[in-house]
N, C-alpha and C positions, 0 to 999 in steps of 0.2 A: 410526717409532720403533724404536730398537734398545735392547734390554734384555739385560743379561748374564744368562744362565740361572742361576736360583737367587737372583737379586736379591730383596731383601725390600722391598715397596712398601706404603704405607698409602694407602687411598682412602676418602674420605668420600662419602656419597651413593651408595653402591654398590647400592642397591636398585632403581634405575631410571635411565633417561635416560643422560646423559653419564657419570655415575659407573659405572653398570652396563657401558656400552660400554667404558669405560676398563679396568675389571677384566677383561672378556673378552679384550681386546687384550693386556693385560699377561700374562695366563695363557697365551695363545697364543704369546707370546714367551718363555715359560719362567720367568716371575717367580713368587715366592711372594707372594700378595696377601692383605693384611689389610684387609677391608672393614668399614665402619661405616655404619649407617643406622638410622633410627628404626623401620624395618620389619624383619621377619625376613629371613633370607637368601633371595634370589630362587632359584626352583627351578633355573634354569640354572647357578647357581654352588654351590648347597648341598652337592652331593656331590663337587665337584672336590677332588682330593687336595691341591692347593696353595692352596686358598682357606680363609681363616679369617674368620668373621663375628662381629662384635660388634654387638648391638642397642644403639644409643646415640643420645642427643640431643646434637648438637654445641653446643647452647647451654649445656650443663652443663660448665663449664670443668674442674671436678674430674674428672668422668668422662672427658673427652677426655684430660686429663693421664695418668690411670691407663691408658687405652687405649694411648696412645703409649708409656708405660713398658713395657707388655706387649709391644708390637710390637718395641721395641728389645731387650728381653730374649729374644725368641724366636730 
């Protein structure tokens, strides 16, 4: 995967598994990552300067819409 440094990326399921691994890889590539998960930010990402976490239930469409609006505005 090649990501332009500073690219802004939104990832759901960032708390574990594939979502967490995706966030870690994107951060390693230089992206600014906005992660969302029902759980708090994972310790491995919580203090990263280019990681922004939102605790969010993706079944709540209004909350997801607000999150995406925030990512776009960032």
